[in-house]
Each structure stands twice: as C-alpha cells, then as structure tokens.
MDTraj code that builds the backbone (N, CA, C; nanometers):
import mdtraj as md
import numpy as np

residues = "UNK UNK UNK UNK UNK UNK UNK UNK UNK UNK UNK UNK UNK UNK UNK UNK UNK UNK UNK UNK UNK UNK UNK UNK UNK UNK UNK UNK UNK UNK UNK UNK UNK UNK UNK UNK UNK UNK UNK UNK UNK UNK UNK UNK UNK UNK UNK UNK UNK UNK UNK UNK UNK UNK UNK UNK UNK UNK UNK UNK UNK UNK UNK UNK UNK UNK UNK UNK UNK UNK UNK UNK UNK UNK".split()
xyz = np.array([
    [14.2227, 8.9246, -2.5181],
    [14.2533, 9.0696, -2.5125],
    [14.1821, 9.1377, -2.6198],
    [14.1012, 9.2381, -2.5905],
    [14.0368, 9.3180, -2.7036],
    [14.1349, 9.4056, -2.7732],
    [14.1169, 9.4218, -2.9038],
    [14.2034, 9.5116, -2.9816],
    [14.1409, 9.6517, -2.9913],
    [14.2145, 9.7477, -2.9883],
    [14.1747, 9.8858, -3.0061],
    [14.1434, 9.9221, -3.1535],
    [14.0451, 9.9998, -3.1805],
    [14.0314, 10.0466, -3.3168],
    [13.9656, 10.1800, -3.3109],
    [13.9838, 10.2525, -3.4189],
    [13.9256, 10.3876, -3.4287],
    [13.8510, 10.3896, -3.5629],
    [13.7321, 10.4400, -3.5588],
    [13.6555, 10.4530, -3.6860],
    [13.6782, 10.5939, -3.7375],
    [13.6191, 10.6366, -3.8464],
    [13.6427, 10.7622, -3.9083],
    [13.5888, 10.8713, -3.8291],
    [13.4986, 10.8502, -3.7293],
    [13.4385, 10.9528, -3.6551],
    [13.5213, 10.9770, -3.5352],
    [13.6276, 10.9278, -3.5102],
    [13.7179, 10.9543, -3.3949],
    [13.6579, 10.8904, -3.2715],
    [13.5908, 10.7692, -3.2787],
    [13.5372, 10.7103, -3.1671],
    [13.6302, 10.5841, -3.1392],
    [13.6817, 10.5819, -3.0190],
    [13.7764, 10.4730, -2.9730],
    [13.6885, 10.3584, -2.9122],
    [13.7189, 10.2341, -2.9573],
    [13.6480, 10.1203, -2.9021],
    [13.7423, 10.0211, -2.8740],
    [13.7605, 9.9871, -2.7434],
    [13.8528, 9.8816, -2.7047],
    [13.7756, 9.7575, -2.6690],
    [13.6608, 9.7514, -2.7159],
    [13.5786, 9.6320, -2.6842],
    [13.4883, 9.6546, -2.5582],
    [13.5218, 9.7449, -2.4829],
    [13.4425, 9.7622, -2.3611],
    [13.3904, 9.8990, -2.3395],
    [13.4754, 9.9976, -2.3744],
    [13.4358, 10.1406, -2.3491],
    [13.4364, 10.2129, -2.4901],
    [13.3454, 10.3117, -2.4943],
    [13.3343, 10.3899, -2.6131],
    [13.3475, 10.5401, -2.5732],
    [13.4239, 10.6167, -2.6340],
    [13.4459, 10.7570, -2.5969],
    [13.4173, 10.8425, -2.7209],
    [13.3238, 10.9383, -2.6971],
    [13.2877, 11.0186, -2.8097],
    [13.3824, 11.1423, -2.8151],
    [13.4549, 11.1631, -2.9242],
    [13.5448, 11.2769, -2.9306],
    [13.4840, 11.3984, -2.9760],
    [13.3843, 11.3893, -3.0703],
    [13.3390, 11.5195, -3.1142],
    [13.2831, 11.6043, -3.0053],
    [13.3366, 11.7285, -2.9967],
    [13.2939, 11.8094, -2.8873],
    [13.1534, 11.8520, -2.8994],
    [13.0959, 11.8533, -3.0261],
    [12.9517, 11.8928, -3.0467],
    [12.8566, 11.7902, -2.9810],
    [12.8956, 11.6626, -2.9841],
    [12.8157, 11.5576, -2.9200],
    [12.8037, 11.5796, -2.7690],
    [12.9182, 11.6001, -2.7155],
    [12.9133, 11.6248, -2.5606],
    [12.8426, 11.7515, -2.5274],
    [12.8687, 11.8572, -2.6094],
    [12.7908, 11.9893, -2.5834],
    [12.6398, 11.9619, -2.5993],
    [12.6033, 11.8955, -2.7057],
    [12.4631, 11.8722, -2.7185],
    [12.3969, 11.7886, -2.6023],
    [12.4725, 11.6806, -2.5551],
    [12.4207, 11.6015, -2.4362],
    [12.4221, 11.6891, -2.3218],
    [12.5208, 11.7722, -2.3038],
    [12.5280, 11.8627, -2.1800],
    [12.3993, 11.9539, -2.1847],
    [12.3736, 12.0163, -2.2934],
    [12.2669, 12.1142, -2.2904],
    [12.1316, 12.0372, -2.2722],
    [12.1148, 11.9123, -2.3195],
    [12.0012, 11.8376, -2.2967],
    [11.9894, 11.7956, -2.1552],
    [12.1011, 11.7692, -2.0907],
    [12.1059, 11.7326, -1.9466],
    [12.0514, 11.8454, -1.8626],
    [12.0869, 11.9699, -1.8981],
    [12.0338, 12.0774, -1.8200],
    [11.8932, 12.1013, -1.8327],
    [11.8355, 12.0605, -1.9461],
    [11.6886, 12.0697, -1.9627],
    [11.6213, 11.9562, -1.8808],
    [11.6698, 11.8409, -1.8850],
    [11.6179, 11.7233, -1.8161],
    [11.7225, 11.6246, -1.7924],
    [11.7524, 11.6003, -1.6639],
    [11.8627, 11.5107, -1.6246],
    [11.8275, 11.3678, -1.6274],
    [11.6972, 11.3367, -1.6399],
    [11.6586, 11.1860, -1.6482],
    [11.5573, 11.1665, -1.7551],
    [11.5950, 11.1702, -1.8849],
    [11.4955, 11.1523, -1.9888],
    [11.4420, 11.0068, -2.0020],
    [11.3151, 10.9945, -2.0245],
    [11.2510, 10.8576, -2.0416],
    [11.3148, 10.7956, -2.1691],
    [11.2785, 10.6699, -2.1876],
    [11.3219, 10.5974, -2.3059],
    [11.2653, 10.6526, -2.4334],
    [11.1392, 10.7015, -2.4196],
    [11.0620, 10.7548, -2.5374],
    [11.1355, 10.8915, -2.5657],
    [11.1740, 10.9649, -2.4567],
    [11.2334, 11.0975, -2.4803],
    [11.3734, 11.0705, -2.5424],
    [11.4458, 10.9709, -2.4998],
    [11.5767, 10.9470, -2.5682],
    [11.5611, 10.9142, -2.7191],
    [11.4607, 10.8365, -2.7507],
    [11.4400, 10.8183, -2.8888],
    [11.4068, 10.9394, -2.9697],
    [11.3322, 11.0335, -2.9087],
    [11.2960, 11.1548, -2.9745],
    [11.4201, 11.2413, -2.9849],
    [11.5134, 11.2425, -2.8894],
    [11.6375, 11.3117, -2.8951],
    [11.7200, 11.2770, -3.0150],
    [11.7268, 11.1410, -3.0407],
    [11.8018, 11.0898, -3.1598],
    [11.7447, 11.1444, -3.2810],
    [11.6168, 11.1587, -3.2904],
    [11.5429, 11.2046, -3.4230],
    [11.5610, 11.3489, -3.4276],
    [11.5524, 11.4240, -3.3221],
    [11.5590, 11.5757, -3.3245],
    [11.7016, 11.6263, -3.3422],
    [11.8013, 11.5623, -3.2932],
    [11.9400, 11.5986, -3.3145],
    [12.0127, 11.5059, -3.4002],
    [12.0380, 11.5468, -3.5180],
    [12.1198, 11.4609, -3.6150],
    [12.2585, 11.4186, -3.5618],
    [12.3165, 11.5051, -3.4787],
    [12.4526, 11.4711, -3.4268],
    [12.4488, 11.3451, -3.3378],
    [12.3306, 11.3122, -3.2796],
    [12.3173, 11.1903, -3.2042],
    [12.2720, 11.0743, -3.2753],
    [12.2531, 11.0846, -3.4070],
    [12.1951, 10.9695, -3.4862],
    [12.2821, 10.8453, -3.4835],
    [12.4092, 10.8599, -3.4720],
    [12.4973, 10.7420, -3.4732],
    [12.5211, 10.6807, -3.3328],
    [12.4524, 10.7257, -3.2278],
    [12.4717, 10.6839, -3.0918],
    [12.3434, 10.5976, -3.0620],
    [12.3628, 10.4818, -3.0045],
    [12.2511, 10.3926, -2.9574],
    [12.1806, 10.4564, -2.8420],
    [12.0514, 10.4316, -2.8335],
    [11.9755, 10.4848, -2.7032],
    [12.0297, 10.4332, -2.5824],
    [12.0781, 10.3143, -2.5790],
    [12.1358, 10.2634, -2.4561],
    [12.2613, 10.3314, -2.4197],
    [12.3421, 10.3792, -2.5213],
    [12.4609, 10.4603, -2.4863],
    [12.4176, 10.5968, -2.4343],
    [12.3201, 10.6543, -2.4829],
    [12.2717, 10.7829, -2.4374],
    [12.2141, 10.7654, -2.2974],
    [12.1486, 10.6593, -2.2635],
    [12.1034, 10.6245, -2.1323],
    [12.2159, 10.6107, -2.0359],
    [12.3230, 10.5532, -2.0669],
    [12.4378, 10.5402, -1.9872],
    [12.5069, 10.6714, -1.9662],
    [12.5188, 10.7477, -2.0714],
    [12.5744, 10.8841, -2.0639],
    [12.5048, 10.9658, -1.9571],
    [12.3768, 10.9630, -1.9549],
    [12.2941, 11.0400, -1.8587],
    [12.3218, 10.9861, -1.7188],
    [12.3202, 10.8500, -1.7076],
    [12.3564, 10.7937, -1.5761],
    [12.4814, 10.8337, -1.5246],
    [12.5840, 10.8367, -1.6090],
    [12.7168, 10.8761, -1.5657],
    [12.7255, 11.0255, -1.5294],
    [12.6478, 11.0997, -1.6115],
    [12.6490, 11.2425, -1.5845],
    [12.5828, 11.2769, -1.4539],
    [12.4701, 11.2034, -1.4161],
    [12.4084, 11.2300, -1.2944],
    [12.5098, 11.1961, -1.1756],
    [12.5791, 11.0750, -1.1983],
    [12.6696, 11.0415, -1.0890],
    [12.7840, 11.1472, -1.0697],
    [12.8231, 11.2091, -1.1829],
    [12.9267, 11.3055, -1.1722],
    [12.8933, 11.4217, -1.0739],
    [12.7629, 11.4578, -1.0751],
    [12.7116, 11.5701, -0.9914],
    [12.7195, 11.5298, -0.8451],
    [12.7176, 11.4206, -0.8038],
    [12.7153, 11.3748, -0.6623],
    [12.8499, 11.3749, -0.5988],
])
top = md.Topology()
chain = top.add_chain()
for i, resn in enumerate(residues, 1):
    res = top.add_residue(resn, chain, resSeq=i)
    for name in ("N", "CA", "C"):
        top.add_atom(name, md.element.get_by_symbol(name[0]), res)
traj = md.Trajectory(xyz[None], top)
C-alpha cells in the first residue's frame, strides 16, 4: 500500500496520482491549452523553459495533463 505524502509545494502524491494545487499552474496550462491543444514534445520542452511556474513539472506529466484535458472536452 502506497503512503501519502505532501511536499512543500502542496503536491499530493500517493504513489500513483499527482495533483497540482497551485491555481497558477492550472491557469497557465489552461491558457496554453487554448493556444494549442496538442503541443509536440519539443513544444512541451519549450513551455517548461518559457514558463518558470512549469519548471518543476516533468514533460511527461504535462503531456498527460493535455491528454486528460482533451478528453474532458469530449
């Protein structure tokens, strides 16, 4: 059984799911989503460099966020 823990940034990790609590992260991702709903891997790398708020998020996590967001529209 995985144990839950919280880091100083307010991110919950129970071993399987990660939820980003900072509203600014979600707002940044939402605004980027409205610009382009399917960014390439190169673009995701650029986003991490261009937006400091995304610097502590892995590119694969950003990829999954965009996938989940696209599913949410359907």
